[in-house]
SEDRENBA-148732 format. One record per atom (N, C-alpha, C, O): residue in three letters; z, x, y. Coordinates in steps of 0.05 Angstrom, whole numbers, padded with zeros to 5 digits, always signed. Each point is the difference from the previous one (the first is absolute). Example, Ala and Ser with C-alpha at 12.3 -4.5 7.8 and 13.67 -1.06 7.14 Angstrom:
BEGIN
ALA+00156+00264-00114 ALA+00000-00018+00024 ALA+00000+00018+00024 ALA+00013+00021+00000 SER-00027-00028+00021 SER+00001+00016+00024 SER+00014-00015+00022 SER+00004+00010+00022 
This chain:
BEGIN
MET+03901+03308+03744 MET+00017+00002+00023 MET+00007-00028+00011 MET-00018-00017+00002 ARG+00043+00013+00005 ARG+00008-00025+00012 ARG+00010+00004+00028 ARG+00011+00022+00006 VAL-00014-00042+00011 VAL+00010+00001+00027 VAL+00013-00027+00006 VAL-00012-00021-00003 PHE+00037+00023+00012 PHE+00015-00024+00009 PHE+00000+00001+00030 PHE+00007+00021+00012 LYS-00013-00043+00001 LYS+00001-00003+00029 LYS+00013-00026+00008 LYS-00004-00020-00013 GLU+00021+00022+00034 GLU+00013-00024+00009 GLU+00006+00003+00030 GLU+00007+00021+00010 GLU-00010-00043+00004 GLU+00007-00002+00029 GLU+00018-00024+00003 GLU-00005-00021-00010 GLN+00027+00026+00025 GLN+00019-00022+00006 GLN+00007+00000+00029 GLN+00000+00020+00014 ARG+00005-00044-00004 ARG+00008-00004+00028 ARG+00025-00018+00001 ARG+00007-00013-00019 PHE+00006+00014+00042 PHE+00022-00018+00005 PHE-00012-00028+00005 PHE-00011-00004+00021 ASN+00013-00013-00041 ASN-00012-00027+00004 ASN+00018-00022-00012 ASN-00010-00022-00007 GLN+00036+00028+00005 GLN+00018-00020-00011 GLN+00004-00023+00020 GLN+00002+00005+00024 LEU-00001-00029-00034 LEU+00002-00024+00017 LEU+00026+00001+00016 LEU+00000-00007+00024 TRP+00022+00016-00036 TRP+00025+00001+00015 TRP-00001+00019+00023 TRP+00012-00004+00021 LEU-00026+00027-00025 LEU-00003+00020+00021 LEU-00018-00011+00023 LEU+00007+00005+00023 ILE-00028-00018-00030 ILE-00018-00012+00020 ILE+00016-00020+00017 ILE-00003-00001+00024 ALA+00018-00016-00038 ALA+00016-00020+00014 ALA+00021+00013+00018 ALA+00004-00009+00023 LEU+00009+00029-00032 LEU+00021+00015+00016 LEU-00013+00013+00024 LEU+00012-00002+00022 ILE-00034+00014-00025 ILE-00014+00013+00022 ILE-00010-00020+00020 ILE+00002+00003+00025 ALA-00013-00025-00035 ALA-00010-00022+00018 ALA+00023-00011+00017 ALA-00003-00004+00024 ILE+00026-00001-00037 ILE+00023-00011+00015 ILE+00010+00021+00020 ILE+00007-00007+00023 SER-00007+00033-00031 SER+00009+00021+00018 SER-00018+00003+00024 SER+00009+00010+00020 ALA-00034-00017-00023 ALA-00019+00001+00023 ALA+00001-00025+00017 ALA-00002+00001+00024 ILE+00004-00024-00038 ILE-00002-00026+00014 ILE+00024-00005+00019 ILE-00003-00009+00022 ILE+00027+00016-00032 ILE+00024-00005+00016 ILE-00001+00015+00027 ILE+00005-00012+00021 PRO-00011+00039-00021 PRO-00002+00013+00027 PRO-00023-00011+00017 PRO+00003-00001+00025 ILE-00025-00006-00038 ILE-00022-00012+00016 ILE+00009-00026+00013 ILE-00006-00005+00024 ILE+00020-00012-00039 ILE+00010-00025+00012 ILE+00019+00005+00022 ILE-00001-00012+00021 LEU+00019+00031-00025 LEU+00020+00007+00021 LEU-00013+00010+00026 LEU+00007-00008+00022 VAL-00027+00025-00026 VAL-00015+00011+00024 VAL-00015-00022+00014 VAL+00000-00002+00024 CYS-00013-00016-00040 CYS-00015-00022+00012 CYS+00018-00020+00015 CYS-00007-00009+00022 VAL+00030+00003-00034 VAL+00019-00018+00013 VAL+00009+00012+00027 VAL+00001-00014+00020 GLU+00006+00040-00021 GLU+00008+00013+00025 GLU-00022+00000+00021 GLU+00005-00004+00024 TYR-00030+00009-00033 TYR-00023+00000+00018 TYR-00004-00027+00013 TYR-00004-00002+00024 PHE+00005-00020-00040 PHE-00005-00026+00011 PHE+00024-00011+00016 PHE-00004-00017+00018 LYS+00028+00027-00023 LYS+00023-00007+00016 LYS-00001+00013+00027 LYS+00006-00012+00021 ASN-00014+00038-00021 ASN+00000+00015+00025 ASN-00025+00017+00000 ASN+00000+00023-00010 GLN-00022-00033+00021 GLN-00025+00014-00001 GLN-00001+00025+00017 GLN-00019+00016-00001 ASN+00039-00012+00017 ASN+00002+00025+00016 ASN+00012+00023-00017 ASN-00001+00023+00009 SER+00013-00030-00032 SER+00013+00021-00016 SER-00021+00021-00011 SER+00005+00024+00001 ILE-00027-00033-00011 ILE-00022+00017-00009 ILE-00027-00013+00007 ILE-00002-00024+00003 SER-00018+00041-00001 SER-00027-00011+00006 SER-00013-00011-00026 SER+00010+00006-00022 THR-00031-00021+00025 THR-00015-00010-00023 THR-00011+00022-00017 THR+00000-00001-00024 LEU-00009+00022+00037 LEU-00011+00024-00014 LEU+00022+00013-00016 LEU-00004+00007-00023 GLU+00028-00005+00034 GLU+00023+00012-00015 GLU+00007-00017-00023 GLU+00007+00010-00022 LEU-00007-00037+00025 LEU+00006-00018-00021 LEU-00020+00004-00024 LEU+00008+00002-00023 ILE-00033-00002+00030 ILE-00021+00004-00021 ILE+00004+00027-00013 ILE-00003+00002-00025 LEU+00008+00019+00040 LEU+00004+00027-00011 LEU+00024+00000-00019 LEU-00001+00012-00021 ILE+00023-00024+00029 ILE+00024-00001-00017 ILE-00006-00014-00026 ILE+00008+00009-00021 ILE-00022-00032+00023 ILE-00007-00015-00025 ILE-00018+00017-00018 ILE+00005+00001-00024 LEU-00025+00011+00035 LEU-00018+00017-00016 LEU+00015+00024-00013 LEU-00005+00006-00023 LEU+00023+00006+00038 LEU+00015+00023-00011 LEU+00019-00009-00023 LEU+00002+00013-00020 LEU+00011-00036+00024 LEU+00017-00011-00022 LEU-00017-00006-00025 LEU+00009+00006-00022 ILE-00032-00018+00026 ILE-00017-00005-00023 ILE-00010+00026-00013 ILE+00000+00002-00025 PHE-00008+00017+00041 PHE-00010+00025-00010 PHE+00022+00015-00017 PHE-00005+00008-00022 PHE+00029-00005+00034 PHE+00021+00014-00014 PHE+00010-00015-00024 PHE+00009+00013-00020 SER-00010-00039+00020 SER+00008-00016-00023 SER-00020+00004-00023 SER+00008+00000-00023 GLY-00033+00004+00030 GLY-00020+00003-00021 GLY-00004+00028-00010 GLY-00015+00004-00019 LEU+00029+00016+00030 LEU-00004+00028-00008 LEU+00006+00004-00030 LEU-00013+00016-00012 ILE+00032-00030+00002 ILE+00008+00004-00028 ILE-00023-00005-00019 ILE-00002+00011-00022 PHE-00017-00028+00030 PHE-00022-00008-00017 PHE-00022+00021-00002 PHE-00019-00003-00015 ILE+00021+00025+00031 ILE-00020+00022-00004 ILE+00009+00019-00021 ILE-00016+00017-00010 PHE+00042-00018+00002 PHE+00010+00018-00021 PHE-00013-00008-00027 PHE-00003-00023-00007 LYS-00005+00044-00008 LYS-00013-00004-00026 LYS+00009+00023-00019 LYS-00002+00023+00007 LEU+00011-00031-00030 LEU+00007+00019-00021 LEU-00024+00002-00019 LEU-00007-00020-00013 SER-00004+00044+00011 SER-00022+00005-00019 SER+00009+00019-00022 SER+00013+00020+00006 THR-00019-00027-00030 THR+00008+00016-00023 THR-00024+00005-00018 THR-00017-00017-00004 LYS+00015+00042-00006 LYS-00022+00007-00017 LYS+00011+00018-00022 LYS+00016+00018+00005 ILE-00024-00023-00030 ILE+00008+00017-00023 ILE-00026+00009-00013 ILE-00017-00017-00008 ASP+00014+00043+00005 ASP-00024+00011-00013 ASP+00007+00026-00014 ASP+00024+00006-00004 GLU-00044+00008-00005 GLU+00005+00024-00016 GLU+00015+00022+00015 GLU+00011+00018-00012 LEU-00011-00019+00039 LEU+00014+00020+00015 LEU+00030-00006+00003 LEU+00016+00018+00003 GLY-00009-00044-00003 GLY+00028-00007+00003 GLY+00002-00028+00012 GLY-00017-00017-00003 ILE+00039+00014+00017 ILE+00006-00026+00014 ILE-00001+00005+00030 ILE+00013+00018+00010 HIS-00029-00034+00003 HIS-00005+00003+00029 HIS+00011-00025+00014 HIS-00003-00023-00010 TYR+00015+00026+00033 TYR+00009-00023+00016 TYR-00004+00006+00030 TYR+00001+00022+00009 LYS-00005-00044+00005 LYS-00003+00001+00029 LYS+00012-00025+00012 LYS-00007-00022-00009 PHE+00024+00025+00029 PHE+00012-00022+00014 PHE-00010+00000+00028 PHE+00013+00011+00018 PHE-00037-00023-00014 PHE-00013+00000+00027 PHE+00016-00018+00018 PHE+00008-00022-00008 PRO-00004+00028+00033 PRO-00011+00022+00016 PRO+00018+00025+00000 PRO-00006+00019+00015 LEU+00028-00018-00031 LEU+00017+00023+00000 LEU-00013+00024-00014 LEU+00004+00023+00007 HIS-00020-00029-00028 HIS-00015+00021-00014 HIS-00029-00006+00005 HIS-00010-00022-00007 LEU-00005+00041+00018 LEU-00028-00005+00005 LEU-00017+00009-00024 LEU-00023-00009-00003 LYS+00034+00026-00014 LYS-00014+00007-00025 LYS+00019-00002-00023 LYS+00025-00001+00004 TYR-00036+00001-00028 TYR+00017-00002-00024 TYR+00018+00023-00004 TYR-00007+00023+00005 ASN+00032-00028-00013 ASN+00018+00020-00010 ASN-00004+00000-00031 ASN+00000-00021-00012 THR-00004+00045+00001 THR-00006+00002-00028 THR+00023+00014-00015 THR+00010+00021+00008 ILE-00002-00034-00030 ILE+00020+00012-00018 ILE-00015+00007-00026 ILE-00008-00019-00014 SER+00004+00044+00009 SER-00016+00008-00024 SER+00016-00007-00025 SER+00025-00002+00000 TRP-00040-00001-00022 TRP+00013-00006-00026 TRP+00019+00022-00007 TRP+00021-00005-00013 LYS-00026+00030+00020 LYS+00017+00023-00007 LYS+00027-00003+00014 LYS+00020+00011-00009 SER-00019-00025+00032 SER+00025-00003+00015 SER+00016-00024-00009 SER+00022-00005+00010 ILE-00032-00010-00029 ILE+00013-00025-00009 ILE+00012+00004-00028 ILE-00014+00005-00019 ASN+00041-00007+00017 ASN+00013+00002-00026 ASN-00003-00026-00015 ASN-00003-00001-00024 ASN+00005-00022+00039 ASN-00002-00026-00013 ASN-00011-00020+00020 ASN+00006+00001+00024 ALA-00022-00020-00034 ALA-00011-00021+00017 ALA+00000-00026-00017 ALA-00009+00000-00023 TYR+00021-00021+00034 TYR+00001-00025-00015 TYR+00003-00023+00020 TYR+00007+00004+00024 ILE-00012-00028-00033 ILE+00003-00024+00016 ILE+00028-00011-00004 ILE+00010-00002-00023 ARG+00003-00007+00045 ARG+00026-00012-00003 ARG+00005-00022+00020 ARG-00014+00000+00021 THR+00032-00017-00027 THR+00010-00020+00019 THR+00022+00012+00017 THR+00016+00015-00011 TYR-00016-00021+00036 TYR+00021+00011+00018 TYR+00009-00021+00020 TYR-00013-00020+00003 GLU+00035+00025+00010 GLU+00011-00017+00021 GLU-00005+00013+00027 GLU+00015+00018+00007 PRO-00035-00027+00008 PRO-00007+00014+00025 PRO+00024+00003+00019 PRO+00003+00021+00012 ILE+00013-00042-00008 ILE+00021+00001+00020 ILE+00024+00016-00010 ILE+00009+00018+00014 SER+00001-00024-00038 SER+00024+00014-00009 SER-00006+00029-00008 SER+00018+00017+00003 GLU-00042-00011-00013 GLU-00005+00028-00008 GLU-00011+00017+00023 GLU+00006+00024+00002 TYR-00022-00036+00016 TYR-00014+00016+00020 TYR+00004-00009+00028 TYR-00009+00014+00019 GLY+00021-00037-00015 GLY+00004-00010+00027 GLY-00023-00016+00011 GLY-00002-00003+00025 GLY-00015-00007-00042 GLY-00022-00017+00009 GLY-00028+00012-00007 GLY-00003+00014-00020 TRP-00016-00022+00037 TRP-00028+00008-00005 TRP-00009+00019+00022 TRP+00012+00002+00021 GLY-00033+00013-00027 GLY-00011+00020+00018 GLY+00003+00027-00013 GLY-00003+00003-00024 ILE+00008+00018+00040 ILE+00006+00026-00011 ILE+00030+00003+00002 ILE+00011+00001+00022 LYS+00002-00001-00044 LYS+00029+00000-00001 LYS+00011+00024-00015 LYS-00011+00008-00020 GLY+00033+00002+00030 GLY+00013+00024-00012 GLY+00019-00007-00022 GLY+00010+00018-00014 GLY-00004-00043+00011 GLY+00018-00008-00021 GLY+00029+00000+00009 GLY+00009+00020+00013 TRP+00005-00040-00019 TRP+00029-00002+00008 TRP+00016+00019-00018 TRP+00020+00011+00008 LYS-00030-00008-00032 LYS+00012+00018-00020 LYS-00019+00023-00003 LYS-00023-00003-00009 LYS+00033+00027+00015 LYS-00018+00024-00002 LYS-00011+00003-00028 LYS-00022+00011-00002 SER+00036-00019-00018 SER-00010+00003-00028 SER-00026-00016-00005 SER-00015+00006-00018 LYS+00010-00027+00035 LYS-00024-00016-00004 LYS-00024+00013+00013 LYS-00023-00007-00008 GLY+00026+00025+00026 GLY-00023+00013+00013 GLY-00011-00017+00022 GLY+00014-00015+00013 LYS-00040+00018-00009 LYS-00014-00013+00022 LYS-00018-00022-00011 LYS-00009+00001-00023 ALA+00004-00022+00039 ALA-00018-00022-00007 ALA-00020-00005+00022 ALA+00006+00003+00023 ILE-00030-00009-00032 ILE-00021-00009+00019 ILE-00010-00026-00012 ILE-00013-00001-00021 ASN+00018-00021+00036 ASN-00007-00026-00010 ASN-00005-00020+00023 ASN+00010+00005+00022 VAL-00024-00026-00028 VAL-00004-00021+00020 VAL+00009-00027-00009 VAL+00004-00018+00017 SER-00001+00014-00043 SER+00009-00026-00010 SER+00006+00002-00030 SER-00006+00020-00013 GLY+00018-00041+00003 GLY+00005-00001-00029 GLY+00023+00017-00010 GLY+00015+00011+00016 THR-00012-00011-00043 THR+00022+00014-00013 THR-00010+00017-00023 THR+00017+00009-00017 ILE-00043-00003+00016 ILE-00011+00017-00022 ILE-00010+00025+00013 ILE-00013+00000+00021 GLY+00019+00023-00033 GLY-00009+00025+00011 GLY-00008+00021-00021 GLY+00008-00002-00023 ILE-00023+00022+00032 ILE-00007+00023-00016 ILE+00021+00021+00006 ILE+00001+00011+00022 GLN+00017-00006-00041 GLN+00022+00019+00003 GLN-00010+00028-00008 GLN-00009+00004-00023 LEU+00011+00014+00041 LEU-00007+00028-00005 LEU+00025+00017+00000 LEU+00015+00000+00019 GLU-00011+00015-00040 GLU+00021+00021-00002 GLU-00015+00026+00002 GLU-00014+00008-00018 LEU+00018+00006+00040 LEU-00015+00024+00006 LEU+00013+00025-00011 LEU+00024+00001-00005 ALA-00041+00019+00001 ALA+00009+00025-00013 ALA+00022+00014+00015 ALA+00016+00014-00012 TYR-00014-00018+00038 TYR+00020+00014+00016 TYR+00025-00017+00004 TYR+00015+00004+00019 GLY-00011-00025-00036 GLY+00024-00016+00001 GLY+00000-00024+00018 GLY+00019-00015+00000 LYS-00039+00011+00016 LYS-00002-00023+00018 LYS-00011-00024-00015 LYS-00013+00003-00021 LYS+00017-00026+00034 LYS-00011-00025-00011 LYS-00015-00015+00022 LYS+00008+00001+00023 LEU-00030-00014-00031 LEU-00015-00016+00019 LEU-00009-00025-00015 LEU-00009+00001-00022 LEU+00013-00024+00036 LEU-00008-00025-00011 LEU-00022-00011+00018 LEU+00004-00002+00024 ILE-00027-00005-00035 ILE-00022-00012+00015 ILE-00004-00029-00009 ILE-00005-00004-00024 GLY+00008-00015+00042 GLY-00002-00028-00008 GLY-00028-00006-00010 GLY-00020+00011+00009 THR+00019-00030-00027 THR-00026-00009-00011 THR+00001-00030-00006 THR+00020-00011-00007 LYS-00043-00002+00010 LYS-00004-00028-00008 LYS-00017-00001-00025 LYS-00003-00022-00012 LYS-00007+00045+00004 LYS-00018+00001-00023 LYS+00014+00015-00023 LYS-00009+00022-00008 GLN+00030-00034-00002 GLN+00017+00013-00020 GLN-00015+00009-00025 GLN+00002+00024-00008 ILE-00017-00041-00004 ILE-00013+00006-00025 ILE-00021+00021+00004 ILE-00002+00019-00017 GLU-00015-00021+00038 GLU-00020+00020+00005 GLU+00012+00027+00005 GLU-00010+00020-00011 ALA+00031-00019+00027 ALA+00013+00026+00006 ALA+00012+00012-00026 ALA-00003+00023-00005 GLU+00016-00040-00011 GLU+00013+00008-00025 GLU-00021+00012-00019 GLU+00004+00021-00012 ASN-00027-00035+00009 ASN-00021+00009-00018 ASN-00012+00026+00010 ASN-00006+00018-00016 THR+00002-00014+00042 THR-00012+00024+00011 THR+00019+00024-00004 THR-00008+00022-00007 ILE+00034-00027+00013 ILE+00020+00021-00004 ILE+00001+00008-00030 ILE+00001+00024-00006 ALA-00001-00043-00012 ALA+00001+00005-00029 ALA-00025+00017-00008 ALA+00002+00018-00016 TYR-00025-00025+00027 TYR-00025+00014-00006 TYR+00003+00030+00008 TYR-00007+00017-00016 TYR+00016-00012+00040 TYR+00002+00028+00009 TYR+00023+00015-00013 TYR-00002+00024-00004 LYS+00023-00038-00004 LYS+00022+00013-00016 LYS-00012+00010-00026 LYS+00006+00022-00009 THR-00022-00039-00004 THR-00013+00007-00025 THR-00019+00024+00004 THR+00000+00019-00016 GLN-00016-00020+00037 GLN-00019+00022+00006 GLN+00015+00026+00005 GLN-00009+00021-00009 LEU+00031-00023+00024 LEU+00015+00025+00006 LEU+00013+00011-00025 LEU+00001+00024-00003 ASN+00010-00042-00014 ASN+00013+00010-00025 ASN-00021+00014-00018 ASN+00006+00020-00012 HIS-00031-00031+00011 HIS-00021+00012-00017 HIS-00007+00027+00012 HIS-00004+00019-00016 SER+00001-00017+00042 SER-00008+00026+00012 SER+00022+00021-00002 SER-00006+00024-00002 ASN+00031-00033+00002 ASN+00022+00019-00002 ASN+00004+00010-00029 ASN+00010+00022-00004 ASN-00019-00038-00016 ASN+00002+00008-00028 ASN-00023+00017-00009 ASN+00002+00012-00022 VAL-00023-00010+00038 VAL-00023+00016-00009 VAL+00005+00029+00004 VAL-00018+00016-00006 
């Protein structure tokens, strides 16, 4: 029995820089206004505004994509939106393979995306351009991003072989 496990977070340098700039600019503006006119807001309100800006800017970093592949199927969880794993059983999967994709042009970016083109299906990803493409028995498609291409490929190949042997018996 083989088990593939992976956890990914939003940790791209460009994203961290963008979020930092998005938080720093409002903080600077609020501080300039406060020091120009200290009657506009209290010191407590200033501190509260700064803390709220930092808190909301950092929220993206609690998101985590967890993927697991085992004898039951392919499981995924996008915390905090999913508190437990969603499981797609092997019986529900017509085909599973690793592929390169274009996050923006195919799905509109990263996160949980419905796809700009309905034929592409849904994507759950946090970074990169490699994914586990699932073609499901009921005609839907799901792409789950991965950074562990070779491990995922080997585990999927292993279970495809196991399923073919059990179906031929």
